[in-house]
C-alpha positions, 0 to 999 in steps of 0.5 A: 296444092292443086291436086288436094283442092281438086280432090276436095272439090270432087268429094264435095260434089260426090257428097252433094249427089249423095244428099240429093239421092238421100232426100229424094222420094222415089218409093211408095213408102217414102223412106230414104234409100239404103246407103252403104257404110262409106256413104253414111260416113261421108254424109255424117249419118249416125254420128249423133247416136251410140248403137250396140247390137247382139246377135243369136241371144238365147231368148225369144224375141217376144220375151225380149220385146216385153223388157225393151218396151219398158225402157224405150224413150227413158233416160239412161239412169231410169232405164238402168234402174228398170233393168236391174229390178225387172225379174226377166231372163233377158234383162241381163243381156239387155243390161250388157247391151246398154253398157256397150251402147253407152260406152260407144256414145261417150267414147266415140262421139263425146256425148255426155252421160246425163243427156243420153236416153234410149231412142230405139230398142228392138228385138228381131227373131234370130235363127231357131236351133232345132233339137229332136227329142224322143217321144212316146210310142217310139216317135220323135218331136222337135224342140225349138230353141229360139234366138233373137237379135237385139239392138239398142240406140242411145241419143242425146236429148236436145 
């Protein structure tokens, strides 16, 4: 019994130290410091959101951002409707990501589908695959095959 109580006390002390570190402003831009996965789990950060991300998608980040701007801060059903009726190639990838984020929110954190909305949606540039194609007069030129890393975060409305 005493060992379990001692372990809980040390865990509580560690959590208090982490919280102080997290809320303490130490940098110029006043952002919270980066925490490890273990520290986030012990503090309970990220338990109120369903998150999904995909890497190396064969769509340029700028083209994916155009679609993500349409669905950001919209309700889940409205976002699905927008994605189904937008004639862009990145919509099918984003639709799959939305399904995954919704499943994560509903199954892992017991959130209701009716109150979910897209709180964050962003696309970052991934690695560019370069191919060389023959050109006129015996020269060669590069073809850039751009990729992107897309992330979608769903949260519950209060």
